[in-house]
N, C-alpha and C positions, 0 to 999 in steps of 0.2 A: 471510609474504611479506616480503622485505626491502624497505626503503623505496626503495632505488634501482631497484626494478622500475617505479616510477612516473615517467613523463616529466613534467618541469616544464612543457614546452610543445612545440608543434609549429608549424612555419611553413608556412602554406598560402597559395598565391597567390590573388589575387582570382578568377582563372579557376577554380581548384579549388573555391573556396567557392561560386561561382555554380552549379556542377554538383552540389552536395552538399545533403543534408538535415542540418540542425544539431539536435542534442539538447542541451538545457541541463537539468542535474539535480543534486541533492544525492546524495552517496554514502550510500545507506541499504541495508538488508538485502536488498531486492528487486533492486538494481542489478547485482551480479555475475552472477546468473542471467539477467537481461535481456540483458546483453552477450554471454553465452554463446549465448543463443538468437538474438540479432541476427546473430552471426557464422555460425551454422548455417543460419538460415532466411531471412535477408535478403541483399540485395546489399550486403554489409558495407562495401565500399570506397566506396560512394556516400553514406555517413553519416559525420558527424563528431560525436563525443561530448565535450561540455564538462562536466566533472564537478567539482563543488565538494566538497572533503573536508578535514578536519583530520587530525592524526596519529592520534587515537583512532579515527576512522572508517576510515582506511586499514588499521589493525590488525584491527578487528572485521569489516569487510566486504571481504574480500580478492578482488581481481580477478585471475583467472589470468594469470600472466606473459606468455603468448603473446598475450593480448588487451591487457594493460596497456602492452606495448611497441609496439603498433601505432601508426603515424603518425597515425591518425585518432582517437586517444584523447588528450584533454588534461585533465590533473588540475590543478586550481587550488586552492591553499591560501595561507595568509598567508606561508609561506616562499617561494613562487614569485614573488609580485608584491606591490607595495605595496598599501595598503588600497584606494585608488581606481584605481590604474593597471591593476589586473587587469580592472576593468570596461571601461575604454577599450580594452583588448586584445580583449575580446569584441565590442565595438561593430562592428568590421569584419565579424565573422561574422554578426551580426544584419542589417547593412545589405545584405550581398551574398548571403545564403543563398537557396537555391532554396525551402526550406521550414524552419520552425522548430518543433520539438517541445519543449514545455515540460512536463517531468515534475514535476508539482506546481507550484504558483505561490507559492513560499515566499520567493524571494530578492528583497528589496525594491528593491535597486539595479538588478537586471535588469529589473524591472517599469518602473522609471523610464526605463531605456534603451529599452525597447520603446515607451514613450509618445513619446520623442524621435524614434523611427524609425516614426512612426505609419503611414506608407505601406506598411509591411511587416505590419501587424496582420492583414490578410486572409490572410497566408501562415502565420499562427501556429496551432498545433494544441495545445490545452491538454488534457493527460491528467490528469483530476481524481483526486487521491489520496483526498480526503475532508476532512481537516482544513483544507486550503487553500480549499475551497469555503465552509466554515462560518465562516471568519474574518469573513465578512459580518456576523455577529451580534456581534462583539466590539468593533468601533470604527467604526461606519458613517460617521462624519464626519471621521475622522483623515486626514492627508495621504496615507498610503500606500494606504488603502482607497479614497480618491477616485481615485488613480492606477489601482488595480485596476478600478474601475468603468469608467473611460474606455477601458482596453485590452480588457477582456473583452467589452464591448459590440461591439467591432470585430473580434474573433477570427473567423477563417474556419471553424475546426473545433474540436469538442470530442469527446473520448472519455471517458465515465464508467466507473466499475466497475459501477455499477447505473444503469439508465436514469432512475430517479427523481432522481438527482443532476443529470442534464442538465436535467430539468424545473425543478429548483430554481435552476440557473444562469440559465435563462431568466427565472425569476421575480425573482431577486435583481438581475440585471445587465442585463436587457432585451437580451440578446445575440442577434445574428442568426446565430450560428454553426450549422453543420450538425453533427448527431450522427453520428459515424462509428464503427460497431462498439460493443462493450460489453466492458469489461475489456481489459487490455493487457499484463499481466505473466503469463507462462504458468507453469503448474504441472501436471505430468502425473500424474493420479490413478491411472492404470493401474498405476503402480509399487507402489501400496499394496494391490494385488489379493490378494496372498498373505499379508498380515499376519495373524497369529493373533489372534483375539479373546480378551481376557483376562477371566476371571471373577474379580471382586474379592470379598473377604469384606465389605469396607465399600463403600459407594457413594462413588465418587471424582468430585468436582465441580470443574471449572475455572471461575474467575471472571475475565472480561476477558482481554486479551491484552498489556497494557502498563501502565506506571505513569503513565497520563494520567487526568486528572479526568473526561474524557468516558466512561470505563468505569463510572462510578457504582458503584464497589466497595461503598460502604457500604450502598446500597440492596440489592444482591445478598446481602451478608453478613447483613443484618437479615432478609431473607426466609428464610435458611437457619437462623436461630437455633433454631427449634423442632426441628430435626433435628441439632443440634450434636454429639450423642453417636453419631450413626449415619453420619457422613460424614467423609471426608478432603477438605480444601479445598486446591486447588492455585492459587497466585497467581503468574502470570508478571509480574514487576516488574523486568525486566532493563534496560529503557530507558524514558525519559520523565522525569518530575519525581521526583527521588530523595527529596526531602523528603516529598512526597506518598506515595511508596512506603513510607517509614519509618512514617508515620502509619497507613497501611492494614495493614501487617504487624503493628504493635503492637495494633491493634484486633482483628485476626483471632486473634492468639495469646492475647489476653486472654479471648476469648469462645468459642474452639473448642479442642478437645483435640488435634486432629490437623490440623496446617497445614504445607504445604510451600511455601516461598517460593523462587521461581526468580529469584535475584538476578543471576546472570551470564548474559551473552549466550551462546546455544548454537548450534552448527552446526545447520542445518535437519534433518538426519537424526536427531540426538540429540533435538531438540525433538519430532519426529514420533513417536519412541518413547514419549514421555510422553503425547502425544495418544492413542496406542493404548490406554493404560490407563484413560482417562477414560470415565465412564459418562454424565455430564451436563455441559453447558457453559452458563453463564449470561453473556450479553452485554447488560448493561443500558445499551446505547448508544442515544442518540437520533439518531445520525448514522451514515453508512456508515464502517465500520472493521472490521478483523479478518476480512475476507472470505476470505482465504487459510486462516486457521484454520477458519473455518466450513465451507468446502467439504471440507477434509480430514476434519473430524469427521462431516459428513453422509455422506461416502463410507465411513467406518469404522463407520457405524451408531450414532452417538452421538445423544443427545437434546439438542436445541438450544432454549434459551429466549431470546427477543428482546423488545425493546420494540415494540409494534405500531405506534408512531408513526414508526418509522424507515423510510428508503427501502429498507433491506435486507429488512425484513419484506414490504413491497409486492412487491419483485422476486422473492423466494423463494416467496411464497404464489401469485403469479401463474403461476409455473412449475410449481406443484403440490407443492412440497416440504412434508413433514409437519414443521412447526416449531410452537413453542408460545409462548403469551403469558406473559411473565414474571410478570404479575399473577395467573396461574392456576397457580402453581407447585405441583408435587407431586414426591415423591422416586422415583416409579416410573420404571424404565428404559424405553427405547423398545422396542416389541414387535419381534420378529424380522421380521414381515411389513413393518412400517413401515421398519425398518432396510434391508431389501432393496430396498424401493421407492425410498427416498432415494438409495441407491447407484446404482441403475439410472438415476435422473434425472440424477445428476452425470455419468454416462457419456453420457447422451443429449445434454445441453446443452454439456458441457465435455470431450468426448473429445479425445484428442491431435490428431486430424485437424481437428476443428472449431476448436480453439484456434490451430493453425498457420494455418488459413485466415483467422481473425479477425486474427491477428497481422500477416499480410501485407496484409490490407485496411487496417489502421490505418497501418502504417509504409511501405508501398510504393505507396500510392495516388497517383494523379496528379490529384486533385481540385483 
């Protein structure tokens, strides 16, 4: 996509803003599809999307031109506005918005603006991504975490990816927010219905979903060491901490004979072809992350190992999915009966119709 497809700003009157729901987000891999779905399944013109992005993000995560050129899409980067002036530009939207959707709670200055606009906090709807919730554990008494505590406590609504994250938000932040729906970025699994299952000569094992320390790659790799001559290890390391990625790649190549490092960001369809080949996936995560990967893999009949301490484990086991504790690892593939059972559960809980219903509940509600 050419850079000029992105509007630097749009001018909205106070009247227009009063009638609109405002979304504030970082441009990440989920966002282009979210905007496509918003245009198709929501009353798109009653929403205004404020998207923070740098040049690298606009190249990696391409918004379709017909959406990017809409008057209700505002792309903000360092070229558009000065370091602080861009936040004052947004203040008008925060003050007058009918409702404010916060896609992740990552942007420190936005959190400060929300605190300054404290009377609007009951109109804020936090969509928990995962890592933004667990920042609580990193710097409990730092200035920006104190700001987060003050605003989250007063939010009106929260939507988690898994319900356990909402319970943690209540525990960490004493929030009075209502939980609305579960999960918010749609992925239609029916399109994988006719993918051919691949029989591998070696067992192919994916570890983690990104180059973040939360994936605990070393623990997963050490668990696999007794099987090092029997497996191919796939490591998706295309985004996150690149120095960490180098260290993990070096360890894997030193200890395993067959390692595939996914260094470059891939379009979703290409990445899904790789998921199709996998036999087993290990997510040594203590927090919610990689749920998009996990649901595709469950639908495709792959064996999933998780930490039993994670909110993902609780959510999936409560729904009846056949998943496995990472501490009980073995190299056996998932049985055909269990694979079929998991696939049917994905369709039961996350069919296209149910996802659209949930999507509208979250974003078109009048609570």
